[in-house]
C-alpha positions as CSV (number, residue, x, y, z in Angstrom):
1,X,133.6,96.0,96.6
2,X,134.3,99.5,95.3
3,X,134.5,97.9,91.7
4,X,130.9,96.7,92.0
5,X,129.7,100.1,93.2
6,X,131.6,101.9,90.5
7,X,130.1,99.5,87.9
8,X,126.7,100.1,89.3
9,X,127.0,103.9,89.2
10,X,128.3,103.8,85.6
11,X,125.5,101.5,84.5
12,X,122.9,103.7,86.2
13,X,124.2,106.8,84.5
14,X,124.4,105.1,81.0
15,X,120.8,103.8,81.3
16,X,119.3,107.0,82.9
17,X,116.9,109.2,81.1
18,X,117.7,112.9,80.7
19,X,115.5,113.8,83.5
20,X,117.1,111.3,85.8
21,X,120.6,112.7,84.9
22,X,119.5,116.2,85.6
23,X,118.3,115.1,89.1
24,X,121.5,113.2,89.6
25,X,123.5,116.3,88.8
26,X,121.6,118.4,91.3
27,X,122.0,115.6,93.9
28,X,125.8,115.6,93.4
29,X,125.9,119.4,93.5
30,X,124.0,119.5,96.8
31,X,126.3,116.7,98.2
32,X,129.5,118.6,97.2
33,X,128.1,121.9,98.6
34,X,127.3,120.3,101.9
35,X,130.8,118.6,102.0
36,X,132.4,122.0,101.2
37,X,130.5,123.6,104.2
38,X,131.7,120.7,106.4
39,X,135.3,121.1,105.2
40,X,135.3,124.8,106.0
41,X,133.9,124.1,109.5
42,X,136.6,121.4,110.0
43,X,139.2,123.9,108.6
44,X,140.1,121.4,105.9
45,X,141.2,124.0,103.3
46,X,142.3,121.5,100.5
47,X,139.1,119.5,100.9
48,X,137.0,122.7,100.7
49,X,138.6,123.6,97.4
50,X,138.1,120.1,96.0
51,X,134.4,120.0,96.8
52,X,133.8,123.6,95.6
53,X,135.6,122.6,92.4
54,X,133.3,119.7,91.9
55,X,130.3,121.8,92.7
56,X,131.4,124.4,90.1
57,X,132.0,121.7,87.5
58,X,128.4,120.5,87.9
59,X,127.0,124.1,87.8
60,X,128.9,124.8,84.7
61,X,127.6,121.6,83.0
62,X,124.1,122.5,84.0
63,X,124.5,126.0,82.6
64,X,126.1,124.6,79.3
65,X,123.2,122.3,78.9
66,X,120.5,125.1,78.8
67,X,118.8,125.4,75.5
68,X,118.0,129.2,75.2
69,X,116.0,128.8,72.1
70,X,113.6,126.3,73.6
71,X,113.8,127.4,77.2
72,X,113.5,131.2,76.5
73,X,113.0,133.2,79.7
74,X,113.2,130.1,81.9
75,X,116.7,129.3,80.5
76,X,117.7,132.9,81.0
77,X,116.6,132.8,84.7
78,X,118.3,129.5,85.3
79,X,121.5,130.8,83.7
80,X,121.4,133.8,86.1
81,X,121.0,131.4,89.1
82,X,123.9,129.3,87.9
83,X,126.0,132.5,87.6
84,X,125.0,133.4,91.2
85,X,126.0,129.8,92.3
86,X,129.4,130.2,90.6
87,X,130.0,133.6,92.1
88,X,129.0,132.7,95.6
89,X,131.0,129.5,95.6
90,X,134.0,131.4,94.4
91,X,133.6,133.9,97.2
92,X,133.3,131.1,99.7
93,X,136.5,129.5,98.3
94,X,138.5,132.7,98.4
95,X,137.3,134.0,101.8
96,X,137.1,130.5,103.4
97,X,133.5,131.4,104.4
98,X,130.6,128.9,104.6
99,X,127.9,131.6,104.4
100,X,127.9,131.9,100.6
101,X,127.7,128.2,100.4
102,X,124.7,128.1,102.7
103,X,123.0,130.4,100.1
104,X,124.1,128.1,97.3
105,X,122.6,125.1,99.1
106,X,119.3,126.9,99.5
107,X,119.1,127.6,95.8
108,X,120.2,124.1,94.8
109,X,117.6,122.5,97.1
110,X,114.9,124.7,95.7
111,X,115.9,123.9,92.1
112,X,116.1,120.2,92.8
113,X,112.7,120.1,94.4
114,X,111.2,122.0,91.5
115,X,112.8,119.7,88.9
116,X,111.9,116.6,90.9
117,X,108.2,117.7,91.0
118,X,108.3,118.6,87.2
119,X,109.8,115.1,86.4
120,X,107.1,113.4,88.5
121,X,104.4,115.4,86.7
122,X,105.7,114.6,83.2
123,X,105.9,110.9,84.1
124,X,102.4,111.0,85.4
125,X,101.2,112.7,82.2
126,X,103.1,110.2,80.0
127,X,101.5,107.3,82.0
128,X,98.0,108.7,81.5
129,X,98.7,109.2,77.8
130,X,100.0,105.7,77.5
131,X,96.9,104.2,79.2
132,X,94.7,106.4,77.0
133,X,96.3,105.2,73.8
134,X,96.1,101.5,74.9
135,X,92.3,101.7,75.0
């Protein structure tokens, strides 16, 4: 059964648009942040480190994918937010404190919601443009 799930996930990633991949990365970051908080609450120190490591890997990937030439000020601000996420998650890891992760989770949820809305708007505009050109 896990083979089928793994194959499905792999296929969904390979066939996803850039926008879908961005949203998947945010979803995974949010999931790992939540699991790290739960691990701290359960005093599962090794698991905490594992989930924070995964969270940080995703944030680093998001930061590395920024195009500062195209994105300008928005890319700079996102980079600053990603730096905050890395710093806060590191503090949570070192101090075994969930509070910095709660702040990370708020930022991640806000960014995810913003990107999800932007993707929805772009799809809507593309659909309207496609209908217009078909006339």
